[in-house]
C-alpha positions in Angstrom: 92.5 100.3 80.4 94.0 100.3 83.9 95.4 103.4 85.6 99.1 102.5 85.1 98.6 101.9 81.4 96.9 105.2 81.2 99.7 107.0 83.1 102.9 105.7 81.5 103.4 104.8 77.8 106.1 104.0 75.3 106.0 106.2 72.3 107.7 106.8 68.9 108.7 110.3 67.9 107.2 111.8 64.8 107.5 115.5 64.2 109.2 117.9 66.6 109.6 121.6 67.2 113.0 122.4 68.7 112.7 126.1 68.2 110.8 126.6 71.4 112.3 127.0 74.9 110.7 123.7 75.7 110.7 121.4 72.7 107.4 119.9 71.7 107.0 116.5 70.0 104.4 114.6 68.0 104.4 111.1 69.5 102.5 108.0 68.7 101.7 105.9 71.8 101.9 102.1 71.4 98.2 101.7 70.8 98.3 104.1 67.8 97.2 107.1 69.7 99.0 110.2 68.2 99.5 113.1 70.6 100.7 116.6 69.8 102.1 119.0 71.0 103.7 117.0 73.8 106.3 118.9 75.9 109.7 117.2 76.2 111.3 117.7 79.5 115.1 117.4 79.5 117.7 117.4 82.4 119.1 120.9 83.1 122.3 121.5 81.0 121.6 118.8 78.4 119.7 119.1 75.2 119.5 117.2 71.9 117.3 117.1 68.8 116.0 113.6 68.6 115.6 111.9 65.2 112.3 110.8 63.8 111.4 107.3 65.0 113.4 107.7 68.3 111.6 106.2 71.3 110.1 108.1 74.2 108.7 107.4 77.6 105.5 109.4 77.9 103.5 110.2 81.1 99.9 111.2 81.0 99.4 113.4 84.0 96.5 112.2 86.1 95.8 109.6 83.5 94.6 112.3 81.1 96.2 111.6 77.7 95.3 115.2 76.7 98.0 116.2 79.2 100.9 113.9 78.1 104.5 114.9 78.5 107.7 113.1 77.3 110.2 112.5 80.1 112.9 110.6 78.2 113.7 110.3 74.5 116.3 107.7 73.4 117.5 106.1 70.2 118.7 102.6 70.4 119.9 102.7 66.8 122.9 104.8 67.8 123.4 104.1 71.4 127.0 103.0 72.2 127.0 99.6 73.9 129.4 97.5 76.0 130.4 100.3 78.4 132.1 99.5 81.6 130.4 100.3 85.0 130.5 104.1 85.5 131.4 105.1 82.0 129.5 107.9 80.3 129.1 108.8 76.6 127.5 111.8 74.8 126.8 110.6 71.3 125.0 111.3 68.0 123.9 109.4 65.0 127.1 110.2 63.0 129.3 108.3 65.5 130.8 111.4 67.2 131.3 111.0 70.9 132.6 112.6 74.1 133.5 109.4 76.1 134.3 109.5 79.8 135.9 106.1 79.8 137.8 104.2 82.5 140.9 104.7 80.3 140.5 108.5 80.0 138.4 111.1 78.3 138.1 110.7 74.6 136.6 113.2 72.1 135.9 111.4 68.8 134.9 113.8 66.0 135.0 111.0 63.3 135.2 113.0 60.0 134.0 116.2 61.6 136.2 119.1 62.9 136.5 119.6 66.6 136.5 123.3 67.7 137.3 124.8 71.1 136.2 128.4 71.1 136.6 130.9 73.9 137.4 134.6 74.4 139.5 133.6 77.4 142.6 131.3 77.4 142.8 127.5 77.2 145.1 125.7 79.6 146.3 122.2 79.1 147.9 121.2 82.4 149.7 117.9 81.6 153.2 116.6 81.8 153.1 115.7 78.1 150.9 116.9 75.2 151.2 115.1 71.9 150.0 116.1 68.4 150.2 113.3 65.9 149.5 115.5 62.8 150.7 118.8 61.7 150.4 121.8 63.9 149.5 125.2 62.4 149.7 128.3 64.6 148.2 131.6 63.6 149.9 133.6 66.4 153.2 133.6 68.3 154.8 130.6 69.9 156.3 131.4 73.3 158.3 128.6 75.1 159.5 128.7 78.7 161.6 125.6 77.9 163.7 124.3 75.1 162.6 123.8 71.5 164.1 120.9 69.4 163.4 119.7 65.9 163.3 116.1 64.6 167.1 115.9 64.7 167.0 116.5 68.4 170.8 116.9 68.8 170.5 120.7 69.4 168.0 122.8 71.0 167.2 126.3 69.7 169.2 127.9 72.5 172.1 125.5 71.6 172.0 126.4 67.9 171.8 130.1 68.9 174.9 129.7 71.1 176.8 128.0 68.2 175.8 130.7 65.7 176.6 133.6 68.0 180.1 132.2 68.9 181.2 131.2 65.4 183.8 133.2 63.5 184.4 133.9 59.8 187.8 132.4 58.8 189.3 133.2 62.2 187.8 136.7 62.2 185.5 138.3 64.7 182.3 136.7 65.9 179.2 137.7 64.0 178.3 141.3 64.7 174.6 140.5 64.5 173.5 138.1 67.2 170.9 135.5 66.4 
């Protein structure tokens, strides 16, 4: 076996332990050599729990297979394809994605709920925000602008003005303002 073959190997992921601060894997190198526990180094700020039979690139430090680490784990079974230059996708085996595309940022939850959770506020700074389904609000709605319904002919302030200025058979305006 030459030195390069001893240093860098392709591997298949078997068992794994993601409960540790640095995940460990059981991997099978291409020549049938099973190694465990093999530390899996990930980029700062990113982590995932690979599926069994995912593929890894393993490095045996100093050519010593007893000191093998996994640098990269990938899974071609679920990897999105046909991306344009510069596009980025975070994905899983269920088809859910966060897609930084050339056409915009897309979050695809497929049949899973999407949750944004914070103890601070959430700001959407855009000229138009659309919701194609129903909107349920558990708190107050405060608007700095006008509010219109599907009829669109009158805004809430316009309806309030009409109500507040109407009379009862020529009598006084309502004594309770809207």
